[in-house]
OpenMM code with the backbone's topology and positions (N, CA, C; nanometers):
from openmm import Vec3, app, unit

residues = "UNK UNK UNK UNK UNK UNK UNK UNK UNK UNK UNK UNK UNK UNK UNK UNK UNK UNK UNK UNK UNK UNK UNK UNK UNK UNK UNK UNK UNK UNK UNK UNK UNK UNK UNK UNK UNK UNK UNK UNK UNK UNK UNK UNK UNK UNK UNK UNK UNK UNK UNK UNK UNK UNK UNK UNK UNK UNK UNK UNK UNK UNK UNK UNK UNK UNK UNK UNK UNK UNK UNK UNK UNK UNK UNK UNK UNK UNK UNK UNK UNK UNK UNK UNK UNK UNK UNK UNK UNK UNK UNK UNK UNK UNK UNK UNK UNK UNK UNK UNK UNK UNK UNK UNK UNK UNK UNK UNK".split()
positions = [
    Vec3(5.8092, -3.3923, -2.3361),
    Vec3(5.8296, -3.2693, -2.2614),
    Vec3(5.7677, -3.1523, -2.3358),
    Vec3(5.7407, -3.0460, -2.2639),
    Vec3(5.6763, -2.9281, -2.3216),
    Vec3(5.7755, -2.8487, -2.4047),
    Vec3(5.7269, -2.7742, -2.5035),
    Vec3(5.8161, -2.6893, -2.5828),
    Vec3(5.8854, -2.5860, -2.4948),
    Vec3(5.9989, -2.5365, -2.5400),
    Vec3(6.0767, -2.4400, -2.4616),
    Vec3(5.9938, -2.3195, -2.4200),
    Vec3(5.9085, -2.2683, -2.5102),
    Vec3(5.8335, -2.1470, -2.4790),
    Vec3(5.7370, -2.1671, -2.3639),
    Vec3(5.6975, -2.2915, -2.3361),
    Vec3(5.6036, -2.3177, -2.2270),
    Vec3(5.6726, -2.3163, -2.0914),
    Vec3(5.8057, -2.3207, -2.0904),
    Vec3(5.8783, -2.3285, -1.9634),
    Vec3(5.9611, -2.2047, -1.9338),
    Vec3(5.9380, -2.0991, -2.0027),
    Vec3(6.0147, -1.9770, -1.9768),
    Vec3(5.9824, -1.9233, -1.8392),
    Vec3(6.0840, -1.8752, -1.7724),
    Vec3(6.0614, -1.8152, -1.6409),
    Vec3(6.0258, -1.6681, -1.6586),
    Vec3(5.9848, -1.6063, -1.5509),
    Vec3(5.9470, -1.4650, -1.5549),
    Vec3(6.0682, -1.3804, -1.5903),
    Vec3(6.0489, -1.2710, -1.6623),
    Vec3(6.1616, -1.1854, -1.6977),
    Vec3(6.2233, -1.1225, -1.5739),
    Vec3(6.3532, -1.0922, -1.5812),
    Vec3(6.4220, -1.0342, -1.4663),
    Vec3(6.3876, -0.8863, -1.4488),
    Vec3(6.3479, -0.8178, -1.5557),
    Vec3(6.3089, -0.6771, -1.5462),
    Vec3(6.1610, -0.6681, -1.5122),
    Vec3(6.1222, -0.5702, -1.4294),
    Vec3(5.9806, -0.5594, -1.3935),
    Vec3(5.8935, -0.5121, -1.5083),
    Vec3(5.9487, -0.4371, -1.6041),
    Vec3(5.8701, -0.3865, -1.7168),
    Vec3(5.9378, -0.4280, -1.8462),
    Vec3(5.8593, -0.4536, -1.9498),
    Vec3(5.9200, -0.4897, -2.0779),
    Vec3(5.9912, -0.3703, -2.1398),
    Vec3(6.0893, -0.3973, -2.2220),
    Vec3(6.1598, -0.2906, -2.2917),
    Vec3(6.0853, -0.2572, -2.4199),
    Vec3(6.1173, -0.1448, -2.4769),
    Vec3(6.0514, -0.1034, -2.6010),
    Vec3(6.0740, -0.2103, -2.7084),
    Vec3(5.9676, -0.2489, -2.7735),
    Vec3(5.9779, -0.3462, -2.8816),
    Vec3(5.9743, -0.4909, -2.8355),
    Vec3(5.9658, -0.5151, -2.7055),
    Vec3(5.9611, -0.6539, -2.6602),
    Vec3(5.8183, -0.7054, -2.6690),
    Vec3(5.8035, -0.8351, -2.6673),
    Vec3(5.6700, -0.8945, -2.6797),
    Vec3(5.6562, -1.0123, -2.5851),
    Vec3(5.5384, -1.0257, -2.5289),
    Vec3(5.5071, -1.1429, -2.4469),
    Vec3(5.4320, -1.2395, -2.5364),
    Vec3(5.4693, -1.3654, -2.5337),
    Vec3(5.4059, -1.4616, -2.6214),
    Vec3(5.3689, -1.5879, -2.5447),
    Vec3(5.2620, -1.5824, -2.4664),
    Vec3(5.2231, -1.7013, -2.3916),
    Vec3(5.1707, -1.8095, -2.4845),
    Vec3(5.1968, -1.9327, -2.4486),
    Vec3(5.1492, -2.0450, -2.5281),
    Vec3(5.1143, -2.1565, -2.4328),
    Vec3(4.9949, -2.2081, -2.4455),
    Vec3(4.9497, -2.3071, -2.3481),
    Vec3(5.0026, -2.4462, -2.3766),
    Vec3(5.0470, -2.4738, -2.4992),
    Vec3(5.0997, -2.6056, -2.5300),
    Vec3(4.9931, -2.7090, -2.5568),
    Vec3(4.8689, -2.6680, -2.5723),
    Vec3(4.7608, -2.7632, -2.5970),
    Vec3(4.7121, -2.7475, -2.7403),
    Vec3(4.6799, -2.8584, -2.8005),
    Vec3(4.6266, -2.8547, -2.9362),
    Vec3(4.4769, -2.8278, -2.9332),
    Vec3(4.4234, -2.7938, -3.0467),
    Vec3(4.2792, -2.7739, -3.0598),
    Vec3(4.2073, -2.9050, -3.0298),
    Vec3(4.0874, -2.8993, -2.9736),
    Vec3(4.0116, -3.0218, -2.9467),
    Vec3(3.9822, -3.1039, -3.0718),
    Vec3(4.0039, -3.0471, -3.1908),
    Vec3(3.9817, -3.1222, -3.3150),
    Vec3(4.0896, -3.2274, -3.3379),
    Vec3(4.1988, -3.2204, -3.2641),
    Vec3(4.3076, -3.3148, -3.2798),
    Vec3(4.2603, -3.4550, -3.2451),
    Vec3(4.2973, -3.5503, -3.3284),
    Vec3(4.2576, -3.6885, -3.3025),
    Vec3(4.3699, -3.7642, -3.2327),
    Vec3(4.3373, -3.8696, -3.1654),
    Vec3(4.4325, -3.9579, -3.0964),
    Vec3(4.5050, -3.8920, -2.9803),
    Vec3(4.4441, -3.7944, -2.9130),
    Vec3(4.5035, -3.7382, -2.7927),
    Vec3(4.5697, -3.6037, -2.8133),
    Vec3(4.6401, -3.5600, -2.7088),
    Vec3(4.7096, -3.4317, -2.7090),
    Vec3(4.8322, -3.4367, -2.8002),
    Vec3(4.8859, -3.3188, -2.8303),
    Vec3(4.9996, -3.3076, -2.9209),
    Vec3(5.1200, -3.3881, -2.8742),
    Vec3(5.1383, -3.4012, -2.7425),
    Vec3(5.2568, -3.4705, -2.6912),
    Vec3(5.2316, -3.6185, -2.6638),
    Vec3(5.1138, -3.6683, -2.7002),
    Vec3(5.0826, -3.8108, -2.6823),
    Vec3(5.0349, -3.8725, -2.8127),
    Vec3(5.0923, -3.8326, -2.9232),
    Vec3(5.0568, -3.8909, -3.0514),
    Vec3(4.9396, -3.8252, -3.1211),
    Vec3(4.8871, -3.7159, -3.0642),
    Vec3(4.7754, -3.6462, -3.1279),
    Vec3(4.8174, -3.5860, -3.2608),
    Vec3(4.7249, -3.5760, -3.3527),
    Vec3(4.7564, -3.5262, -3.4854),
    Vec3(4.6348, -3.4558, -3.5435),
    Vec3(4.6556, -3.3452, -3.6084),
    Vec3(4.5486, -3.2756, -3.6789),
    Vec3(4.5801, -3.2846, -3.8278),
    Vec3(4.4930, -3.3469, -3.9040),
    Vec3(4.5187, -3.3677, -4.0462),
    Vec3(4.4429, -3.2678, -4.1336),
    Vec3(4.3965, -3.1592, -4.0759),
    Vec3(4.3214, -3.0593, -4.1524),
    Vec3(4.4127, -2.9907, -4.2541),
    Vec3(4.3574, -2.9620, -4.3689),
    Vec3(4.4327, -2.8924, -4.4730),
    Vec3(4.3614, -2.7664, -4.5200),
    Vec3(4.2401, -2.7415, -4.4730),
    Vec3(4.1630, -2.6238, -4.5123),
    Vec3(4.1320, -2.5397, -4.3891),
    Vec3(4.1174, -2.4089, -4.4073),
    Vec3(4.0825, -2.3239, -4.2926),
    Vec3(3.9496, -2.3655, -4.2305),
    Vec3(3.9400, -2.3492, -4.1016),
    Vec3(3.8167, -2.3798, -4.0304),
    Vec3(3.7232, -2.2603, -4.0379),
    Vec3(3.5985, -2.2825, -4.0092),
    Vec3(3.5027, -2.1728, -3.9972),
    Vec3(3.4853, -2.1423, -3.8498),
    Vec3(3.4520, -2.0190, -3.8196),
    Vec3(3.4288, -1.9821, -3.6799),
    Vec3(3.3268, -2.0759, -3.6185),
    Vec3(3.3551, -2.1211, -3.4968),
    Vec3(3.2617, -2.2061, -3.4243),
    Vec3(3.2733, -2.3537, -3.4561),
    Vec3(3.3533, -2.3919, -3.5562),
    Vec3(3.3665, -2.5334, -3.5916),
    Vec3(3.4617, -2.6071, -3.4987),
    Vec3(3.5523, -2.5354, -3.4379),
    Vec3(3.6489, -2.5973, -3.3473),
    Vec3(3.6545, -2.5110, -3.2221),
    Vec3(3.5678, -2.5408, -3.1285),
    Vec3(3.5566, -2.4584, -3.0077),
    Vec3(3.6784, -2.4762, -2.9183),
    Vec3(3.7209, -2.3677, -2.8591),
    Vec3(3.8313, -2.3688, -2.7644),
    Vec3(3.7861, -2.4417, -2.6388),
    Vec3(3.8655, -2.5331, -2.5879),
    Vec3(3.8236, -2.6005, -2.4649),
    Vec3(3.8363, -2.5050, -2.3463),
    Vec3(3.7724, -2.5396, -2.2371),
    Vec3(3.7624, -2.4496, -2.1215),
    Vec3(3.8988, -2.4108, -2.0661),
    Vec3(3.9928, -2.5040, -2.0627),
    Vec3(4.1246, -2.4755, -2.0059),
    Vec3(4.1997, -2.3727, -2.0917),
    Vec3(4.1957, -2.3898, -2.2225),
    Vec3(4.2629, -2.2955, -2.3122),
    Vec3(4.1968, -2.1583, -2.3029),
    Vec3(4.0631, -2.1554, -2.2971),
    Vec3(3.9907, -2.0283, -2.2847),
    Vec3(4.0274, -1.9577, -2.1546),
    Vec3(4.0424, -2.0343, -2.0471),
    Vec3(4.0797, -1.9757, -1.9176),
    Vec3(4.2209, -1.9176, -1.9223),
    Vec3(4.3159, -1.9905, -1.9822),
    Vec3(4.4527, -1.9397, -1.9967),
    Vec3(4.4534, -1.8118, -2.0801),
    Vec3(4.3795, -1.8125, -2.1897),
    Vec3(4.3748, -1.6953, -2.2773),
    Vec3(4.3215, -1.5742, -2.2016),
    Vec3(4.2114, -1.5919, -2.1303),
    Vec3(4.1522, -1.4816, -2.0539),
    Vec3(4.2493, -1.4304, -1.9479),
    Vec3(4.3206, -1.5214, -1.8821),
    Vec3(4.4172, -1.4816, -1.7792),
    Vec3(4.5323, -1.4017, -1.8400),
    Vec3(4.5818, -1.4427, -1.9568),
    Vec3(4.6917, -1.3706, -2.0219),
    Vec3(4.6487, -1.2298, -2.0610),
    Vec3(4.5298, -1.2177, -2.1188),
    Vec3(4.4797, -1.0862, -2.1592),
    Vec3(4.4586, -0.9979, -2.0363),
    Vec3(4.3999, -1.0534, -1.9307),
    Vec3(4.3752, -0.9783, -1.8078),
    Vec3(4.5063, -0.9308, -1.7449),
    Vec3(4.6059, -1.0179, -1.7411),
    Vec3(4.7364, -0.9821, -1.6840),
    Vec3(4.8006, -0.8688, -1.7635),
    Vec3(4.7933, -0.8756, -1.8952),
    Vec3(4.8509, -0.7689, -1.9758),
    Vec3(4.7788, -0.6373, -1.9511),
    Vec3(4.6482, -0.6400, -1.9409),
    Vec3(4.5711, -0.5176, -1.9152),
    Vec3(4.6100, -0.4559, -1.7806),
    Vec3(4.6252, -0.5394, -1.6773),
    Vec3(4.6648, -0.4890, -1.5450),
    Vec3(4.8060, -0.4312, -1.5490),
    Vec3(4.8962, -0.4987, -1.6201),
    Vec3(5.0337, -0.4510, -1.6320),
    Vec3(5.0372, -0.3183, -1.7065),
    Vec3(4.9563, -0.3072, -1.8104),
    Vec3(4.9490, -0.1828, -1.8863),
    Vec3(4.8992, -0.0684, -1.7986),
    Vec3(4.7969, -0.0933, -1.7181),
    Vec3(4.7427, 0.0101, -1.6291),
    Vec3(4.8470, 0.0535, -1.5267),
    Vec3(4.9195, -0.0420, -1.4687),
    Vec3(5.0233, -0.0097, -1.3708),
    Vec3(5.1368, 0.0680, -1.4364),
    Vec3(5.1718, 0.0320, -1.5583),
    Vec3(5.2788, 0.1005, -1.6299),
    Vec3(5.2412, 0.2452, -1.6591),
    Vec3(5.1163, 0.2688, -1.6954),
    Vec3(5.0713, 0.4045, -1.7257),
    Vec3(5.0715, 0.4926, -1.6016),
    Vec3(5.0547, 0.4334, -1.4845),
    Vec3(5.0534, 0.5098, -1.3600),
    Vec3(5.1944, 0.5418, -1.3106),
    Vec3(5.2927, 0.4672, -1.3566),
    Vec3(5.4289, 0.4910, -1.3096),
    Vec3(5.4904, 0.6096, -1.3839),
    Vec3(5.5963, 0.6634, -1.3277),
    Vec3(5.6637, 0.7790, -1.3863),
    Vec3(5.7279, 0.7454, -1.5206),
    Vec3(5.7833, 0.6268, -1.5309),
    Vec3(5.8524, 0.5846, -1.6529),
    Vec3(5.7696, 0.4807, -1.7278),
    Vec3(5.6421, 0.5059, -1.7416),
    Vec3(5.5509, 0.4099, -1.8037),
    Vec3(5.5918, 0.3708, -1.9446),
    Vec3(5.5619, 0.2491, -1.9803),
    Vec3(5.5908, 0.1954, -2.1122),
    Vec3(5.4579, 0.1722, -2.1831),
    Vec3(5.4462, 0.2199, -2.3055),
    Vec3(5.3241, 0.1954, -2.3813),
    Vec3(5.3191, 0.0486, -2.4201),
    Vec3(5.2068, -0.0135, -2.3953),
    Vec3(5.1907, -0.1553, -2.4272),
    Vec3(5.0697, -0.1714, -2.5179),
    Vec3(5.0806, -0.2647, -2.6090),
    Vec3(4.9694, -0.2961, -2.6982),
    Vec3(4.9566, -0.4468, -2.7072),
    Vec3(4.8345, -0.4922, -2.7210),
    Vec3(4.8079, -0.6353, -2.7328),
    Vec3(4.7590, -0.6651, -2.8737),
    Vec3(4.8289, -0.7515, -2.9414),
    Vec3(4.7844, -0.8006, -3.0708),
    Vec3(4.7396, -0.9443, -3.0471),
    Vec3(4.6104, -0.9629, -3.0321),
    Vec3(4.5547, -1.0940, -2.9989),
    Vec3(4.5204, -1.1682, -3.1276),
    Vec3(4.6038, -1.2639, -3.1634),
    Vec3(4.5839, -1.3398, -3.2866),
    Vec3(4.5308, -1.4800, -3.2589),
    Vec3(4.4832, -1.5018, -3.1374),
    Vec3(4.4389, -1.6349, -3.0970),
    Vec3(4.3332, -1.6913, -3.1909),
    Vec3(4.2250, -1.6176, -3.2098),
    Vec3(4.1158, -1.6702, -3.2931),
    Vec3(4.1604, -1.6905, -3.4376),
    Vec3(4.2351, -1.5962, -3.4920),
    Vec3(4.2814, -1.6095, -3.6300),
    Vec3(4.3689, -1.7330, -3.6476),
    Vec3(4.4563, -1.7594, -3.5522),
    Vec3(4.5444, -1.8750, -3.5631),
    Vec3(4.4699, -2.0066, -3.5423),
    Vec3(4.3640, -2.0048, -3.4628),
    Vec3(4.2854, -2.1270, -3.4438),
    Vec3(4.2150, -2.1684, -3.5723),
    Vec3(4.1874, -2.0730, -3.6608),
    Vec3(4.1199, -2.1039, -3.7862),
    Vec3(4.2152, -2.1585, -3.8916),
    Vec3(4.3436, -2.1393, -3.8722),
    Vec3(4.4426, -2.1856, -3.9700),
    Vec3(4.4778, -2.3313, -3.9458),
    Vec3(4.4771, -2.4144, -4.0495),
    Vec3(4.5118, -2.5542, -4.0291),
    Vec3(4.6583, -2.5736, -3.9916),
    Vec3(4.7469, -2.4836, -4.0336),
    Vec3(4.8877, -2.5023, -3.9991),
    Vec3(4.9187, -2.4620, -3.8557),
    Vec3(4.8233, -2.4009, -3.7847),
    Vec3(4.8405, -2.3749, -3.6416),
    Vec3(4.8206, -2.5029, -3.5630),
    Vec3(4.7375, -2.5902, -3.6157),
    Vec3(4.7074, -2.7147, -3.5458),
    Vec3(4.8296, -2.8047, -3.5524),
    Vec3(4.8665, -2.8576, -3.4402),
    Vec3(4.9873, -2.9386, -3.4334),
    Vec3(4.9668, -3.0727, -3.5020),
    Vec3(5.0658, -3.1125, -3.5784),
    Vec3(5.0584, -3.2399, -3.6486),
    Vec3(5.1980, -3.2981, -3.6616),
    Vec3(5.2054, -3.4126, -3.7236),
    Vec3(5.3360, -3.4774, -3.7395),
    Vec3(5.4256, -3.4033, -3.8378),
    Vec3(5.3701, -3.3097, -3.9130),
    Vec3(5.4499, -3.2334, -4.0086),
    Vec3(5.5033, -3.1091, -3.9449),
] * unit.nanometer
topology = app.Topology()
chain = topology.addChain("A")
for resn in residues:
    res = topology.addResidue(resn, chain)
    for name in ("N", "CA", "C"):
        topology.addAtom(name, app.Element.getBySymbol(name[0]), res)
């Protein structure tokens, strides 16, 4: 089964509260994982940081990432237009985390 964070439902409030964060996670491992996906025995045995371009994001993960960023941008624009707008900021750590070996899912 998927991790809890992958099955969260939409928040009940239309706008996030101050200090809240959205943390989408696709539940897919990097294509460098051997023996399949993380939930089918896949394992990444890397112990050193990757270099940019050595582990390309697959198309599905790239599409999810783009959709999450686009949705946040649209929500931010709508919030700024409302009377009680909430300042929103995006800290996109996707690429940095893809380079870390401990981001890659493994048996450890």
